[in-house]
C-alpha positions in Angstrom: 98.7 118.8 59.6 102.5 118.5 59.7 104.0 119.5 63.0 107.4 121.1 63.8 110.5 119.1 62.7 112.1 117.2 65.5 115.3 115.1 65.8 114.6 111.4 65.4 116.9 108.6 66.4 117.6 107.9 62.7 118.7 111.5 62.2 121.1 111.4 65.1 122.5 108.1 63.9 123.1 109.5 60.4 125.0 112.5 61.8 127.0 110.1 64.0 127.9 107.9 61.0 129.0 110.9 59.0 131.2 112.1 61.8 132.8 108.6 62.3 133.4 108.3 58.5 135.1 111.8 58.5 137.3 110.8 61.5 138.4 107.6 59.7 139.3 109.6 56.5 141.3 112.1 58.5 143.2 109.4 60.4 144.0 107.5 57.2 145.4 110.7 55.6 147.6 111.6 58.6 151.2 110.4 59.3 151.6 106.8 60.2 151.7 106.1 64.0 154.1 103.3 64.4 154.6 102.3 68.0 158.2 102.2 69.3 160.1 98.9 69.2 160.4 97.3 72.7 163.4 95.3 73.6 164.5 93.5 76.8 167.7 92.1 78.1 168.3 90.4 81.4 168.1 93.7 83.4 167.2 96.4 80.8 163.9 97.5 79.2 164.5 99.5 76.0 162.2 101.5 73.7 163.5 102.5 70.3 161.8 104.9 68.0 163.0 106.6 64.8 162.5 109.8 62.8 161.4 109.6 60.1 159.0 106.7 60.3 159.4 104.6 58.2 163.0 105.2 57.4 164.1 106.0 53.8 167.3 105.2 52.1 169.9 108.0 51.7 168.7 110.2 54.4 169.7 110.4 58.1 167.5 108.5 60.5 167.6 109.6 64.1 167.0 106.8 66.6 165.7 107.7 70.1 166.6 105.0 72.7 164.9 105.1 76.1 166.7 102.8 78.6 165.2 101.8 82.0 166.0 99.2 84.7 163.8 96.2 84.0 162.8 95.7 87.6 162.5 99.2 89.0 161.6 101.1 85.7 164.0 103.8 86.7 165.8 105.5 83.8 169.5 104.5 83.3 171.7 107.6 83.4 175.4 107.6 82.4 175.1 104.6 80.1 177.0 104.2 76.9 176.5 102.3 73.7 176.1 102.2 70.0 173.6 101.5 67.3 174.6 99.7 64.1 173.1 98.0 61.0 173.9 95.6 58.3 172.3 95.3 54.8 172.0 92.2 52.7 174.9 93.6 50.5 177.2 94.2 53.4 176.9 97.9 54.2 177.6 98.5 57.9 176.7 102.0 59.2 177.0 102.7 63.0 176.9 105.5 65.5 177.8 106.0 69.1 174.9 106.9 71.4 174.8 110.4 72.8 172.8 111.4 75.9 169.5 113.3 75.4 168.0 115.9 77.6 165.4 113.5 79.0 166.4 111.1 81.8 167.5 107.7 80.4 167.3 108.8 76.8 170.0 108.4 74.2 170.2 109.3 70.5 172.0 107.7 67.5 171.9 108.5 63.8 172.2 106.0 60.9 172.0 106.5 57.1 170.8 103.6 55.1 172.4 103.6 51.6 169.9 101.1 50.1 166.3 100.1 50.5 165.2 96.7 51.7 165.6 94.7 54.8 168.3 95.7 57.3 169.4 93.9 60.5 169.8 96.5 63.3 171.7 96.1 66.5 172.0 98.0 69.7 174.7 97.6 72.3 174.4 99.3 75.7 175.9 99.1 79.2 175.0 101.0 82.4 178.6 102.2 82.9 182.1 101.2 81.8 182.4 98.6 84.5 179.4 96.6 83.1 179.4 94.3 80.1 177.7 95.4 76.9 174.2 94.0 76.4 173.1 93.4 72.8 169.7 93.7 71.3 168.7 93.3 67.6 165.8 93.6 65.3 164.9 93.7 61.6 163.9 96.9 59.9 162.5 97.5 56.4 163.9 100.6 54.8 162.0 102.3 52.0 163.5 103.6 48.8 165.0 107.1 48.6 162.4 109.9 48.3 162.1 111.3 44.8 163.5 108.3 43.0 161.6 105.8 40.9 160.9 102.5 42.6 
């Protein structure tokens, strides 16, 4: 005689494996989650993120810059600065930073005219009486959307 069906550990394991596989597929198809770039100077802690991620040539890229005091972690209000970049062929876009609605947050926009590696720099100071502090990093820029590689 065969009794009523009941869940076995193997049955639950199979359901769990299918659920995990589905989660992996969904995560792989979603947008890339690239963490912000973290930079430090002698007294500043800076986080830089961009939209879109990764950046593409020939479209505006908005950089969000969060600036905090390195020791106290308090947001830096009233600062000023600029973001700039240099390509291998000598293109040099730049933009002054504008204050955002969030405390200690600033925005700048760059347009990369070519794909490839770019050197990006950020200069910032707490106020006009302080010297500019410079931070830099490398950024790979993808080709323009809709164009053949």
